[in-house]
N, C-alpha and C positions, 0 to 999 in steps of 0.2 A: 158397226159391224167390222169395218176394215181393221180397226185397232184390235178387235177381238181375235181376228185371225192371226195377228202377230203374237198375241197373248197365248193362244193355243199352241203355236209353233214353239214358243219359248218353253212352255210347260213340258213339250215332248222331249226336250233335252235332258230333263231330270237332273239339273245342275246341282252339284254338291258344294259349291263355294262361290264367293263373290267373283273371283277371277273367271271361273267356268261360265257364270252367268253373263258377264260382260263379253266373253268370247262368243257365246251363243248369240247374243244380241247383234254383235258385229257380223256374224255370219248370216243371220237372218236378213240383216240390212243389205249385205252384199248380194243375196239372192234377189231382193227386191230391185236393186240397181240393175242386175243382169236381166231381169224380166223386163224392166223398163226399156233397156237398150234393145231387147228382143222385139219390142213393138215398133222399132224404127228400122232403118236400113243399115244400121251399124254393122251387123254381122255379114252384110254383103261385101263389106270392105275390110273388116278386121276379124281376127281370131283370137280367142281367149287362151291364155297359157299362164305358166307360173304356178306357185304354191296353192293359191286359192282354187285355181282350176283342178289341180290334182286332188285337192281335199273334196270339193263339191261333186266332181264328175268321175273320179277314178278311185275314190274311197280311201285315200291316205288319212291316217289317223292322227293328224295334228291340225290345229287351227292356223289360219293365215291372216295377214293383215290387209294386204293390198289386192287390187284388181289390175292385172297386167294383160295388155293386149299388144298385138303386132299386126300391122296391115298385111293383107295377103299378097299385095304388090307394093313396092315403094311408090309414094305419092306425096310430093312436097306441098301439094295444095290441100291436103286433108286438114279438116278442122275439127278437133274434139269439142270445141265450144258449142257448136250447133246441136250437140246431143245432151248437153247439160241441162237445158231447159226441160227436156222430156224426162230426165232423171228426177229433177226437182218436183215436177208435177206429180209423178208416180209416188214419190215418197210422201208428198203431202196427203195423198189419199189415205195412207196408212198411219197417219198421225205424226209423221216426222216434221220437224221445222229445221231443215238443214241450212247451214251456211256453206255455200259452194264457191270455192275460190279457184279460178283458172290461173295456173302458174306457168303456162306455156310461154316459152321464149322463142322468138323468131330465128334465133341462130342455132337452136338445138333440134335434133331429129326426134327426140322423145318429148311428146307433149304430156303435160301433167295437170291434174286437178285435185284438189283436196276437199273432201266432204266432212263436215263437223256438225254434230248434234248433241245437245244436252237436254232436249225436251222429252225424249221418249221415256226416260227413266222416271219422270214425274208422273206419268199416266199409266204405266204398266204396273201390274202387281208383281213385285220382285220379292223373291225369297231371301235375297242377301243384299243389304244396303250398307254403304259405308256408315261407320258409327258417327263420324262427323263430316259435315260438308256435303255438297251435292255429289251425285254420281258422276264418275268421270266421263267426259265427252266421248261419244263414238267418233273415231277418226278413221277414214278410209282414203287411201290415196289411189287414184286412177292414173295409169300411164299407158300411152299408146306409142309404140315404136313405128315411126312413119318411113323408116329406111331399114327394114329388116334384111338380114342375110337371106339369100335364096336357098331353096331346097326343102322348105317345110312341107310336111304332109298334114292333111286336114280331115276332120270328120264332123258330122253334125250330131249333136246330142240334144236331149230335151230336158228342160227344167219344169218341174210340176208345181212349184210354189213361187209366188202366191197365185199364179195361174200358169197353165201350160204355155211354154214358149220354146222356140228352137234357137240354137246358137252354134256357130262355127268354132271349133276348138283345134288346137294343135293335136295331132295324134300322139300316142304314148312314146314312140321312138323319137319324135321331134322334141317332145317335152324333155326326154332324157338328154338329148343332145344339148339343149339349152342349159340344162342343169350341169352338165360336164364342163361346158364353157364357163359357167359361173364358178365352179370349183377350181378350175385351173387358172382363171383370169381375174377373179375378184381380188381387190387389193387388201382385203381383210378377211379374217376367218368368220364365217357365219355358220354356227352349228346347225341351223335349220337346213342349210344345203346338204349337210352330211346325213341328217335324218332322212331327208328325201332320197339321198343316194341309196341308203339301206332299203327303202321301199322299192326303188327301181330294180336293184339287183335281186332282192328276194323274189320279185315277180318275173325275174329273167327277161326284163324288157330289152329289146334290141336298141341299138343306137342308130339314129339317122345320121350316118357319117357324112353324107353330102352336106347336110345342114351344119354339122359341127365344123367341117372343113371351111365352109364359107364364113361362119361366125368367127372362127379363129383368124381368118384372113382380114376381117373387117375391124376387130378390136382385140386388144391384149397384147401380150409380149411376142406373139407370132404374126402380128399384123403385117400384111403385105408380103409375106413369105410364100404364099400360095402353097401351103401344105396340103397333101392329100393324106388324111389320117386313116388308120385302120384300128382295129380293137387292140392290137398288140401295142401300138403307140399310146393308146388311151390308157392301158393298164400300167405301162412304164411310167408315164407322167403322173398318174394318180398315186402310184407307189411311192414316188419321190415326195409327193405333197404330204401324204399321211404321216410321214416320218418327221415332218417339220411342226406338227400341230400339237398344241396343248389341249389334250382331249378333255380334261376336266373343265376348262374354260369353254370349250365348244359345247359341252353337254349343258352347261348352265344357260346358254343362250336359248335352249330348247324348252327348258322346264315349264315356262309360263304358257307354253302352247300345246301341251299334251295333258291328258287327265292323270290324276295321281296314280291310278293303277298301272299306268304305262311307264311311270318314271323309273322304277328299279332297273329297267333295261339300260338306262343312261350310265349306270354304274360300270357297265361292261365296255363302255367306249374306250378304245385303245388302238394302238398300231396294229396288233394282232387281229382284232375284230375287223378293222377296215381292209386289211390285207386279204383276209378271207373273203370278204364281200367283193373285192376287186377280182378275185379269182372266179367269181360267178358271172362276170360280164360275158355275154354271148356274142 
């Protein structure tokens, strides 16, 4: 019966290709992991953020790969490992046979674990299978920042699959602050960041400037400078950034994560488009 719940959920996606089907299975699995964590005390300590959070709870129209969390308060004694058993148990109920690898390093603030499974594709009724060889493994990375910058805002939202559970999330202005930090400080260009930027600016999301200032002070080229940023500063820095990017390459990074009907918009990616979006920052 538990496997059938996964099957029904998959069918509700009405996938049109093998890639869409794999993305859907990953997202369904992410929801099971979140629900498993919701049964524990995890969200009393940590908050969900990042692209998957934006996809599942705020309605962004692209798939995402990882599950990103940050503690609500810095805690050097926090251990992700103690929650991995709860995740494994819940996944087992729904037919998964996950290999869970804890990659946490004692000298790093960000704790990591990797989940891999190739068993589910053998028991689900899939509409699209690889012509040769097995289905690709489901891979999900979990990250928890145990030393987050101060200033995040939080809210509680509810997930209703595979059962009702509650979890703590960064609110939208805090998510936007984290995204701008990534846009300005990431050492490589990630097109998915800019896809998300369009979502935030189209929704006229405000920026949690307190959080952004703290994050810039903690990591990146402005580390230790104790900047107090405002929207004009953000616009100026982003405008400089968009003029340095190969937008064709950035768009290619996004293609596998959005549905075919949404891909023509990627042809519009340009300095002019993103300058216009920057003007929408409130």
